[in-house]
C-alpha positions as CSV (number, residue, x, y, z in Angstrom):
1,M,0.0,0.0,0.0
2,E,1.3,3.4,-1.0
3,T,1.7,6.0,1.8
4,Q,-1.0,8.3,0.5
5,E,-3.4,5.3,0.2
6,A,-2.6,4.5,3.9
7,F,-3.4,8.1,4.9
8,A,-6.6,8.1,2.8
9,S,-7.7,4.9,4.5
10,L,-7.0,6.2,8.0
11,L,-8.8,9.5,7.3
12,K,-11.7,7.7,5.7
13,T,-12.1,5.4,8.7
14,A,-11.9,8.4,11.1
15,N,-14.4,10.4,9.1
16,A,-16.8,7.5,9.0
17,E,-16.5,7.1,12.8
18,L,-17.1,10.8,13.2
19,E,-20.3,10.7,11.1
20,K,-21.5,7.6,13.1
21,V,-20.9,9.4,16.4
22,Q,-22.6,12.5,15.2
23,Q,-25.6,10.4,14.1
24,D,-25.7,8.7,17.5
25,G,-25.6,12.1,19.1
26,S,-28.6,13.2,17.0
27,V,-30.5,10.2,18.2
28,Y,-29.6,10.9,21.9
29,F,-30.5,14.5,21.4
30,A,-33.9,13.6,20.0
31,R,-34.5,11.4,23.0
32,G,-33.5,14.1,25.4
33,D,-30.6,11.9,26.7
34,I,-28.3,14.8,27.7
35,A,-25.6,12.6,29.3
36,H,-25.1,10.6,26.1
37,V,-25.3,13.7,24.0
38,R,-22.4,15.1,26.0
39,E,-20.4,11.9,25.7
40,A,-21.0,11.9,21.9
41,A,-20.0,15.6,21.7
42,D,-16.7,14.8,23.6
43,R,-16.0,11.9,21.3
44,V,-16.7,14.1,18.3
45,E,-14.2,16.6,19.5
46,K,-11.5,13.9,20.1
47,I,-12.1,12.4,16.6
48,K,-11.9,15.9,15.1
49,R,-8.5,16.5,16.8
50,L,-7.3,13.1,15.6
51,I,-8.4,13.9,12.0
52,S,-6.6,17.3,12.2
53,S,-3.5,15.6,13.5
54,L,-3.7,13.0,10.7
55,E,-4.1,15.7,8.1
56,Q,-1.1,17.6,9.5
57,I,1.1,14.4,9.5
58,Q,0.0,13.7,5.9
59,A,0.9,17.2,4.8
60,E,4.3,17.0,6.5
61,W,4.9,13.5,5.0
62,T,4.0,14.8,1.5
63,S,6.3,17.7,1.7
64,L,9.2,15.7,3.0
65,L,8.8,12.3,1.3
66,P,6.5,12.4,-1.7
67,D,5.4,9.0,-2.9
68,T,7.3,7.7,-5.8
69,P,6.1,4.7,-7.9
70,P,7.9,1.5,-6.9
71,L,10.4,0.1,-9.4
72,R,9.0,-3.0,-11.0
73,E,10.6,-5.6,-13.1
74,P,9.3,-5.9,-16.6
75,Q,6.5,-8.5,-17.0
76,V,7.1,-11.2,-19.5
77,D,4.0,-12.5,-21.2
78,H,4.2,-16.3,-21.2
79,S,0.8,-17.0,-22.8
80,P,0.9,-19.1,-26.0
81,V,0.7,-17.3,-29.3
82,P,-2.7,-17.9,-31.0
83,P,-2.8,-19.6,-34.4
84,S,-2.9,-17.1,-37.3
85,N,-6.5,-18.1,-38.4
86,I,-8.1,-16.9,-35.1
87,K,-9.1,-13.3,-34.7
88,T,-7.4,-11.7,-31.7
89,D,-8.6,-8.1,-32.1
90,V,-12.2,-8.8,-30.8
91,Q,-12.8,-6.7,-27.7
92,P,-15.0,-8.0,-24.9
93,K,-18.3,-6.2,-24.4
94,S,-18.3,-4.1,-21.3
95,T,-21.1,-2.1,-19.8
96,P,-20.1,1.1,-18.1
97,R,-21.2,1.4,-14.5
98,T,-22.0,4.5,-12.7
99,Q,-20.0,4.6,-9.5
100,Y,-20.7,7.0,-6.7
101,T,-17.7,7.6,-4.5
102,R,-17.2,9.7,-1.4
103,T,-15.2,12.9,-1.9
104,P,-11.7,12.3,-0.6
105,T,-10.7,14.1,2.6
106,G,-9.0,17.4,2.1
107,I,-10.8,18.2,-1.2
108,R,-14.0,19.7,0.4
109,T,-13.8,22.2,3.2
110,N,-14.0,20.5,6.5
111,Q,-17.1,21.2,8.6
112,T,-14.9,22.5,11.5
113,Q,-13.9,25.4,9.4
114,F,-17.6,26.6,9.4
115,E,-18.2,26.4,13.1
116,I,-16.5,29.6,14.3
117,P,-17.9,31.7,11.4
118,I,-21.4,30.5,12.1
119,L,-21.1,31.6,15.8
120,Q,-19.5,34.9,14.7
121,I,-22.3,35.6,12.3
122,L,-24.9,34.9,15.0
123,V,-23.2,37.3,17.3
124,E,-23.2,39.9,14.5
125,M,-26.9,39.3,14.0
126,G,-27.7,39.9,17.7
127,G,-27.7,36.2,18.8
128,K,-30.1,34.7,16.4
129,G,-31.2,34.7,12.8
130,R,-33.1,33.0,10.0
131,V,-31.2,30.2,8.4
132,Q,-31.2,31.6,4.9
133,N,-29.8,34.9,6.2
134,I,-27.1,33.1,8.1
135,L,-26.2,31.0,5.0
136,D,-26.1,34.1,2.8
137,R,-23.7,35.8,5.2
138,L,-21.7,32.6,5.7
139,E,-21.2,32.2,1.9
140,K,-19.8,35.8,1.7
141,K,-17.6,35.3,4.7
142,M,-16.2,32.0,3.5
143,D,-16.0,33.0,-0.2
144,A,-12.1,32.8,-0.2
145,V,-12.2,29.4,1.5
146,L,-14.9,27.6,-0.6
147,N,-13.6,25.7,-3.6
148,D,-15.1,24.2,-6.7
149,T,-15.9,20.9,-4.9
150,D,-17.7,22.8,-2.1
151,R,-19.8,24.6,-4.8
152,Q,-20.9,21.3,-6.5
153,L,-24.5,20.3,-6.4
154,L,-25.0,17.0,-4.5
155,Q,-27.1,14.8,-6.8
156,S,-28.4,12.7,-3.9
157,R,-29.8,15.8,-2.0
158,G,-30.2,18.5,-4.6
159,E,-28.3,21.0,-2.5
160,V,-24.8,22.6,-2.8
161,R,-22.1,20.6,-1.0
162,W,-21.0,23.4,1.3
163,R,-24.5,23.9,2.7
164,N,-24.7,20.2,3.5
165,T,-21.4,20.4,5.3
166,V,-22.8,23.4,7.2
167,S,-25.7,21.2,8.3
168,W,-23.2,18.8,9.9
169,A,-21.4,21.7,11.5
170,R,-24.7,22.9,13.0
171,V,-25.3,19.4,14.5
172,T,-21.9,19.5,16.1
173,L,-22.5,23.0,17.5
174,L,-25.9,21.8,18.9
175,H,-24.3,18.8,20.5
176,S,-21.5,21.0,22.0
177,G,-24.2,23.3,23.5
178,Y,-23.0,26.3,21.4
179,L,-26.3,26.6,19.5
180,S,-29.7,26.6,21.1
181,S,-31.7,23.4,20.7
182,T,-35.0,25.3,21.4
183,S,-34.8,27.8,18.5
184,P,-37.9,27.8,16.3
185,Q,-37.7,25.9,13.0
186,G,-35.8,28.0,10.4
187,M,-34.0,29.9,13.1
188,W,-30.6,29.4,14.7
189,G,-29.5,30.9,18.0
190,I,-26.2,31.1,19.9
191,T,-26.1,30.1,23.5
192,P,-24.1,31.7,26.3
193,E,-21.7,28.7,26.0
194,G,-21.3,29.5,22.3
195,R,-20.5,33.2,23.2
196,R,-17.9,32.1,25.8
197,Y,-16.4,29.7,23.2
198,L,-15.7,32.6,20.9
199,E,-13.9,34.6,23.6
């Protein structure tokens, strides 16, 4: 396994675990099980720190020791030569398959990069605001950070990728107690804990 493949595998596993813990936290939150919500939020923070560390190590490794293709000995074809009266230029029929793959880590903007700007925008808006207004301000604030991958439309959801990532950032902020869980639908509000977190 190449080094970059190993990093990609580690990051994929860590991100999958992060999503699982976030989903578990959502279930606990819906049940009103605050103790488990806090445990899930703590675990989310630990996994995020691990992912950040892995990404740093990967960047350092890439800058110091970029992967080079391994040297391989030439392969000798030992298959028998077909008789001259048999056509060998017939290509097998193949049906192209549509494959959906997860966006590799590091290509889209990580949800953690949205968390502080969301809280800052809510403070600027007086502590609460309509989701659409928050997203409009967030898009302007993050314009230099958002890349082409972030701006792609997700076929499965019909929404722009960065907005989907912001939804996950919101879940994390809710679980951390930085956003109010009692805000009316379509509104987000910052909590006193969220304000203290920004200080």
